[in-house]
Each structure stands twice: as C-alpha cells, then as structure tokens.
C-alpha positions in Angstrom: -6.0 27.3 206.8 -7.8 30.7 207.2 -8.0 31.8 210.9 -11.4 32.7 212.6 -12.2 36.6 212.6 -14.2 38.2 215.0 -15.9 41.5 213.8 -16.0 43.4 217.1 -12.8 41.8 218.7 -10.8 42.7 215.6 -12.1 46.2 215.4 -11.7 47.0 218.9 -8.1 45.7 219.0 -7.0 47.6 216.1 -9.3 50.8 217.1 -7.7 50.7 220.5 -4.2 50.7 219.1 -5.1 53.5 216.9 -6.5 55.3 219.7 -3.2 55.0 221.7 -1.6 56.1 218.6 -3.5 59.3 218.7 -1.5 60.4 222.0 1.7 58.8 220.5 1.0 60.7 217.4 0.1 63.9 218.8 3.4 63.8 220.9 5.2 63.3 217.7 3.2 65.9 215.9 4.0 68.4 218.8 7.6 67.6 218.7 7.7 68.2 214.8 5.4 71.4 214.8 7.8 73.0 217.4 11.0 71.8 216.1 10.4 72.6 212.3 9.3 75.7 210.8 6.0 75.8 208.6 8.3 75.3 205.5 10.2 72.4 206.8 6.9 70.8 208.0 5.6 71.1 204.6 8.7 69.8 203.1 8.2 66.7 205.2 4.9 66.0 203.8 6.1 66.4 200.1 8.9 63.8 201.3 5.9 61.5 202.4 4.1 62.0 199.0 7.2 61.3 197.0 7.8 58.2 199.1 4.2 57.1 198.5 4.5 57.6 194.8 7.4 55.6 194.6 5.9 52.8 196.7 2.8 52.7 194.5 3.8 49.5 192.8 3.7 47.7 196.2 -0.1 47.9 196.2 -0.4 45.8 193.0 0.9 42.9 195.0 -0.9 43.8 198.2 -4.3 44.0 196.8 -4.4 40.3 195.5 -2.4 39.0 198.5 -5.2 40.1 201.1 -7.9 38.7 198.9 -6.2 35.2 198.3 -5.0 35.0 202.0 -8.4 35.7 203.3 -9.7 33.0 201.3 -7.3 30.4 202.6 -4.5 30.4 200.2 -1.4 31.2 202.2 1.0 33.0 199.8 2.5 35.3 202.3 6.0 34.5 201.4 5.2 35.2 197.8 3.9 38.6 198.4 7.0 39.7 200.5 9.4 38.4 198.0 7.6 40.1 195.0 7.4 43.4 196.7 11.0 43.1 197.7 11.9 42.9 194.0 9.6 45.6 193.2 11.2 48.0 195.7 14.3 48.4 193.2 11.8 50.0 190.8 10.5 52.0 193.5 14.0 53.4 194.5 14.5 54.4 190.9 11.0 56.3 190.9 11.9 58.2 194.1 15.0 59.7 192.6 13.2 60.7 189.5 10.5 62.5 191.4 13.0 63.9 193.8 15.3 65.4 191.3 12.2 67.0 189.4 10.6 68.4 192.5 13.5 69.7 194.4 14.1 72.9 192.1 10.6 73.6 192.0 10.0 74.0 195.7 13.2 75.1 196.6 14.0 71.8 198.5 17.6 70.6 199.9 18.3 67.6 197.6 20.5 65.9 200.5 17.4 65.7 202.7 15.2 64.1 199.9 18.2 61.7 199.4 18.3 60.5 203.0 14.4 59.8 202.9 15.1 57.2 200.0 15.5 54.6 202.7 11.8 54.7 203.5 11.0 53.3 200.0 12.2 49.7 200.4 10.6 49.5 204.0 7.5 50.8 202.6 7.3 47.9 200.2 8.2 45.4 203.0 5.4 47.2 205.2 2.7 47.0 202.6 3.3 43.4 202.0 3.5 42.2 205.5 0.2 44.3 206.3 -1.6 43.0 203.3 -0.8 39.4 204.6 -2.0 39.9 208.2 -4.9 42.0 206.9 -6.3 38.7 205.2 -5.2 36.3 207.9 -5.3 38.0 211.4 -6.1 41.5 211.0 -6.0 42.1 214.7 -2.2 41.9 214.2 -2.5 45.1 212.6 -3.2 46.9 216.0 -0.2 45.2 217.8 2.0 46.2 215.0 1.0 50.0 215.3 1.8 49.9 219.0 5.3 48.5 218.5 5.8 51.2 215.6 4.5 54.3 217.7 6.7 53.3 220.8 9.8 52.8 218.4 9.0 56.3 216.7 8.9 58.3 220.0 11.9 56.4 221.5 14.0 57.7 218.6 12.2 60.9 218.1 12.5 62.5 221.5 16.3 62.7 221.7 16.9 63.5 218.0 14.2 66.3 217.9 14.2 67.6 221.5 17.8 67.0 222.8 19.9 67.0 219.6 17.6 69.6 217.5 18.3 67.4 214.1 15.3 69.0 212.5 13.7 67.2 209.5 16.5 64.7 209.3 15.6 63.5 212.9 12.0 63.2 211.6 13.0 61.1 208.7 15.2 58.9 210.9 12.4 58.3 213.3 9.8 57.4 210.7 12.4 54.8 209.3 12.9 53.1 212.5 9.1 53.1 213.2 8.3 51.5 209.8 10.9 48.8 210.3 9.5 48.1 213.6 5.9 47.8 212.2 7.0 45.7 209.2 8.9 43.3 211.6 6.1 43.0 213.9 3.6 42.1 211.3 5.9 39.6 209.5 6.7 37.9 213.0 2.9 37.7 213.8 1.7 36.4 210.4 1.8 33.0 211.5 0.3 30.5 208.9 -0.1 33.0 206.3 3.8 32.5 205.6 3.6 28.8 205.6 3.4 27.9 202.0 6.5 28.2 199.8 7.0 30.9 197.0 4.2 30.3 194.5 5.5 31.6 191.2 2.0 31.0 189.7 0.3 33.3 192.0 2.7 36.1 191.6 2.2 35.8 187.8 -1.4 35.9 188.3 -1.1 39.0 190.3 1.0 40.8 188.1 -1.0 40.0 184.9 -4.1 41.3 186.6 -2.5 44.2 188.1 -4.8 46.5 186.0 -7.4 46.1 188.6 -5.5 47.2 191.6 -3.8 50.1 189.5 -7.5 51.3 189.1 -8.4 50.6 192.7 -5.2 52.2 194.2 -4.4 55.0 191.7 -7.2 57.2 193.3 -5.3 56.9 196.7 -2.4 58.4 194.8 -4.6 61.3 193.7 -5.8 61.7 197.4 -2.2 61.9 198.5 -1.2 64.1 195.9 -3.1 67.2 197.0 -0.2 68.4 199.1 2.5 67.8 196.6 0.3 69.5 193.9 -0.3 72.5 196.3 3.6 72.9 196.8 3.8 73.0 193.1 1.2 75.6 192.7 2.7 77.5 195.5 6.3 77.3 194.5 7.1 76.3 198.0 6.2 74.2 201.1 4.9 76.7 203.6 1.3 76.6 202.8 1.5 72.8 202.8 2.9 73.0 206.3 -0.1 75.1 207.5 -2.5 72.6 205.7 -0.8 69.4 207.2 -0.9 70.8 210.8 -4.7 71.1 210.3 -5.1 67.8 208.6 -3.1 65.8 211.0 -5.5 66.7 213.6 -8.4 66.1 211.4 -7.2 62.7 210.4 -7.9 61.3 214.0 -11.6 61.7 213.3 -10.9 59.0 210.5 -9.5 56.5 213.1 -13.0 55.2 213.5 -12.5 53.5 210.3 -10.1 51.0 211.9 -13.2 49.7 213.7 -14.0 48.1 210.3 -10.8 46.2 210.1 -12.5 42.8 210.1 -15.2 43.8 207.8 -13.3 43.3 204.5 -12.1 39.7 205.0 -15.5 38.8 206.6 -17.4 39.8 203.5 -14.6 38.2 201.2 -15.5 34.8 203.2 -19.2 35.4 202.5 -20.4 37.4 205.3 -24.0 38.7 204.9 -25.6 42.2 204.7 -25.4 42.6 208.5 -21.7 42.8 208.7 -21.8 46.4 206.8 -24.6 47.6 208.8 -23.2 46.7 212.2 -19.5 48.1 211.1 -20.9 51.3 210.0 -22.8 51.8 213.1 -19.9 50.9 215.2 -17.6 53.4 213.4 -20.0 56.2 213.4 -20.5 55.8 217.2 -17.0 56.8 217.5 -16.3 58.9 214.3 -19.1 61.4 214.7 -18.2 62.7 218.2 -14.4 62.7 217.1 -15.1 65.0 214.3 -17.6 67.2 216.1 -15.1 67.4 219.2 -12.1 68.5 216.7 -14.2 71.0 215.0 -15.4 72.6 218.4 -12.0 72.8 219.7 -10.1 73.5 216.6 -8.5 76.8 217.7 -6.8 75.6 221.1 -5.7 72.3 219.3 -3.8 74.1 216.7 -2.7 76.6 219.3 -1.2 73.6 221.3 0.7 72.4 218.4 2.2 75.8 217.6 0.5 79.2 217.9 1.5 80.0 214.4 -1.0 77.4 213.0 -4.1 78.7 215.1 -5.5 80.7 212.3 -6.1 77.5 210.4 -9.0 76.7 213.0 -11.9 77.0 210.6 -10.1 75.0 207.9 -9.7 72.2 210.7 -13.3 72.4 211.7 -14.2 71.6 208.0 -11.5 69.1 207.5 -12.8 66.9 210.3 -16.4 66.4 208.7 -14.5 65.9 205.4 -12.6 63.0 207.0 -15.8 61.6 208.6 -17.5 61.6 205.3 -14.5 60.0 203.6 -14.7 57.2 206.4 -18.3 56.4 205.3 -17.0 56.4 201.7 -14.5 53.8 202.6 -16.8 51.6 204.4 -18.8 51.6 201.3 -15.9 50.7 199.2 -15.3 47.6 201.3 -18.9 46.7 201.1 -19.1 46.8 197.5 -15.6 45.2 196.8 -15.9 42.7 199.6 -19.0 41.1 198.2 -18.0 40.9 194.9 -17.0 37.2 193.8 -15.9 38.0 190.1 -12.3 37.3 190.9 -13.1 33.8 192.7 -12.6 32.5 189.3 -9.1 32.8 188.5 -9.5 32.5 184.8 -11.7 35.8 184.9 -10.8 38.3 182.2 -11.3 42.0 181.7 -14.6 41.7 180.2 -15.8 39.8 183.3 -14.9 42.6 185.5 -16.6 45.4 183.4 -20.0 45.3 185.4 -18.5 44.5 188.8 -18.4 46.4 191.8 -14.6 46.3 192.1 -14.5 48.1 188.8 -17.1 50.5 189.8 -15.5 51.5 193.0 -12.1 51.9 191.1 -13.9 54.4 188.6 -15.8 56.4 191.1 -12.7 56.8 193.4 -10.7 57.7 190.3 -13.1 60.4 189.4 -12.8 61.6 192.9 -9.2 61.8 193.0 -8.9 63.6 189.5 -11.7 66.2 190.5 -10.1 66.8 193.9 -6.5 67.2 192.8 -7.6 69.6 190.0 -9.7 71.6 192.6 -6.7 71.8 194.9 -4.3 73.2 192.2 -7.0 75.8 191.0 -7.7 76.9 194.6 -4.2 77.2 195.6 -2.9 78.9 192.4 -5.8 81.4 191.8 -6.2 81.9 195.8 -2.5 83.0 196.2 -2.2 84.9 193.1 -5.5 86.8 194.0 -3.9 87.8 197.2 -6.0 85.7 199.6 -4.5 85.1 202.9 -3.1 81.6 203.8 -6.1 80.8 206.2 -8.8 81.7 203.3 -6.9 79.5 200.9 -7.0 76.6 203.5 -10.7 77.1 204.2 -11.4 77.0 200.4 -9.2 73.8 200.0 -10.9 72.0 202.8 -14.5 73.0 201.5 -13.5 71.6 198.1 -12.5 68.3 199.8 -15.8 68.0 201.9 -17.9 68.8 198.8 -16.3 66.5 196.4 -15.8 63.5 198.7 -19.7 64.2 199.9 -20.8 64.3 196.3 -19.5 61.1 195.2 -20.6 59.0 198.5 -24.0 59.5 197.3 -23.1 57.8 194.1 -21.7 55.0 196.0 -24.7 55.0 198.2 -27.1 54.5 195.3 -24.9 51.5 194.0 -25.5 50.0 197.4 -29.0 50.3 197.4 -29.2 48.4 194.1 -27.7 45.3 195.7 -30.1 45.6 198.6 -27.5 46.4 201.2 -28.8 48.0 204.4 -26.8 51.2 205.5 -28.0 53.6 208.2 -29.6 52.7 211.2 -31.8 54.8 213.7 -28.8 54.5 216.3 -26.9 57.1 214.2 -29.3 59.7 214.6 -28.7 59.4 218.5 -25.1 59.6 217.7 -25.4 62.7 215.8 -27.7 64.4 218.4 -25.3 63.4 221.2 -22.5 64.9 219.2 -24.3 68.1 218.8 -25.0 68.6 222.5 -21.3 67.6 223.1 -20.1 70.0 220.4 -22.0 73.1 221.9 -20.8 72.2 225.3 -17.3 71.9 224.1 -17.5 75.3 222.2 -18.7 77.0 225.5 -16.2 75.3 227.7 -13.4 76.0 225.0 -13.9 79.7 225.7 -12.7 79.2 229.3 -9.2 77.8 228.3 -6.5 80.5 229.1 -4.0 80.8 226.2 -1.5 82.8 227.9 -0.1 80.0 230.2 2.5 77.4 230.2 2.2 74.4 227.7 1.6 72.0 230.5 -1.3 73.9 232.1 -2.9 74.6 228.7 -2.6 70.9 227.8 -4.2 70.0 231.1 -7.1 72.4 230.6 -7.6 71.3 226.9 -7.6 67.7 228.2 -10.0 68.3 230.8 -12.4 70.3 228.4 -12.2 67.2 226.0 -12.7 64.6 228.7 -15.9 66.6 230.0 -17.2 66.5 226.3 -16.7 62.9 226.1 -18.6 62.3 229.3 -21.4 64.3 228.0 -21.6 62.4 224.7 -21.2 59.0 226.3 -24.2 59.9 229.0 -26.3 61.1 226.1 -26.0 58.3 223.9 -26.3 55.7 226.6 -29.5 57.4 227.9 -31.4 57.1 224.5 -29.9 54.1 222.9 -31.1 50.7 224.3 -29.0 48.7 221.8 -25.8 50.6 222.9 -26.7 50.1 226.8 -27.2 46.4 226.1 -23.8 46.3 224.3 -22.1 48.2 227.2 -23.6 45.8 229.6 -22.5 42.9 227.8 -18.8 44.1 227.4 -18.6 45.0 231.2 -20.1 41.4 231.9 -17.5 39.6 229.7 -14.7 41.8 230.6 -15.0 41.7 234.3 -17.2 38.9 235.4 
C-alpha cells in the first residue's frame, strides 16, 4: 500500500538533512582541498565521473521502480536484485574507462583501481534511493545524515592524521555510500514487502529506452569535468573548477525541498503542487545563490588560498545552479503529470508526443550542447594562452547561458498544459536577496585574510549569518503569506 506523503514535511526533512550536509560537506571539502593538490583534487573528480559512467545502467531500473512504487506496486526487492546483477556490467565498464583515460590525463592506474569498489555500491545506492523516493521520500533525508556522519568519521583520521591523500578520500566515500545504501534499505518498509517480480523486471528492461533518454542528459552534465580533463591533458584545471562548483552546488540544495513533488504528481496531484514547490524552493535558493556569489572570494580562500582567483567563476556558477534547480522542478512537473506509462502495454509510438519524451529530448540537447561548449572553451582557451581563471569564467558563463536558454523552452511547454509557475512572492525573494547581496559584499570587505583559519572562519560565518538575518527580516516584512506560514510553523512546533 502506498504511504501518505506530505509535501512540506517531506521537503523540510530532506532539505534540513541537506542543509546539515552543507556543514559536513564543507568540512569534507576543506579536508580535501587542504590535503590534495589541485591536480589530485581534479583527479578525484574524474574518478567520480568514471564511476558515474559505469553506474549508468543502474538508472534504467531506478526510473521505473520509483514510478511503480509511488503508484502502490511494491517492487523494491526486484529493483535491488536487478541492480545487483547489473553492477557486474558496471564493473567492466569502469575498467574500460579507466584504462582508456589514465594515460591521457597522466593518472595513476592503482588509484583508479581502488575506486572500482564504488561501482557496485553505487548500484545498490541508486536502487535503494529509488525505492524510498516512491514510497517514503523523507527517508532520503535520514539516509543523508547517516552517510555524512560516516564519511567524516572515516575522513578525519585518514586525511588529517594519517595524510593518506586521494586514497583516503576514496575510502571515506566508500564507507559513506555503504552507510547511505544500508540506511535507505533498512527504512524502506513495505516497499520491500513483495517477492521478486520477474515480470516487472522484464518490463523495466524492455522499456529501458525511455530512462536511457531521460538519464543520458545527466551523464552529459557530469561529463563536463571528464571532457575538460581530456581537453587540458591533465586534471589541474578540473581541480580549480571543482573547488568553485562544489561551493556553488550548495545553492542547488533548495531543490530537495521538491522531494515530495514527483510522487505526489504521479499520484494525481493538481497544478498547485508545482506552484507551491517552486515558491518554496526559490525562497531558499535565491538567497543561497546570491550569498555564494557575494562571498565567493572569501569562501574559496577559506578552502585553500590557491583557489581564490576563481571567485568570479564561482559567482556565475551560483546562478547557473539556481537556474538548473528551476529546470529540474520543471522536469518533474512535466514528467510527473504524464500518464502515458500507466497503461503497461504502451509502446514507443504512444510516448512520441508525451511530456516524458519531451523532457528527455530537451535535456539531451542541453547536455550535448554544454559538453561541446566545455571542450571548445577549454581547448581553445588554454591553447590561446588564457589564464586558468579566465577559462573558468568562460566555462561558467557557457553553463549559465545554455541551461537558461533551454529553461525557456520548458517554460513554454508548461504553459501549454496550463500549469501555473511563478508567483508574486518570488519577486519579494529576489528583492530581499538583492539587499542581502549588497550587504554581504560590503561586509565581506571587512574580513581579514591574514589571520588564522579559525578566526577567518568565524568572521566569514558572522558575515553570512548577518546576511541571512537581513534577508529573513526583509521577506517577512513584505510577504504576508510567508508571515502566516512562519506563524503556523511556530504554533505547530512549540504550542
């Protein structure tokens, strides 16, 4: 039986976990950036790319498992078993990519070999997360907390005490992903109650062309750093980019406020689900992006002073990530309201005019265009003698413009089905973020750089909290709806 899903409660649980993971993630990021050279940090990102490529087949099952389970078909065991079998293929793919890539980017093959352990764990993780996404999406928040605690518990001694370098990073992530997979599986509840259903597995695999189209764009999005390492014939540039992007990605955490939207739409939720979700996500996402952009230089300096020159690229990336958050909400809106797959006998021709296929085609166009642009920017930029910061700025600008352009295409499609999108409240959020951003930029000039790490962190934290207070006060003062929601939350929490 499908569980009841609360839009706000689920969103808040998952988002709160992700907010907590900001601090644990930043701690891990600081450990990495101060323990690894830019070249090693870039190599770590390439390792993650190769693992993601190798684990691509896992998404073929995860896509359908979430949709079926959200509609009350408890095929959790089937999803986990099929992904376990597919992981054998993934291991083979991983070694192929590693052997081809290592000589081109001057990577140590032994490091790549150790990371193969991440592949089968990734298959398990994707299956377990797909199961709880359709049944109890709030579990995703709890699993993230377990994962982050495990990661830091292993990373601190390996990176700070024993100085194990990139091998310590790999082992820490192995333990973290194992913990997350186990937590999601143990908390999946009734979603794992039914026996293995071979018929469901056969249907998922026979219809795998749709998740291929749906998830292939994600591979292109992830492939940017892999392609850049090939274009640069090394991983140093990727290390500088990843330092900036790791910070910018925090602005995208507001997307987790939309965790309940997809299963709710699959169960027949109306248009208001999207409007409320987008409003909720932008309430947090707009100030996060603006704050990251305003404090880009001190944030990167805190990670490692060598990355501070990438501050402008980070500012651009913060807004690129925000736009991508809106894009993903639009994807879920179009895909979640599409019912073409409810009829299990649906064929390819039935999907041709569907929103599922539309989203897949648009995102595929985004991915191909973006990866081609990254290769061109890096190859031409470096060969022309541009500095690393200049190349990063062009890379970030290409990302923002390409994602933004295709968001307009999705927005037009949403308009065709009469779906409400933006509300007046979002204008208040933008105005509040602008006031906050100017304040942070001015206050950021007071931060002292030639001090110890602890004092620098405290000053940066104090400035950030001041900006948060300014934003909160502004939007509460002008937005009646937000004030009413705040009063309701306080009343239901404390009284």
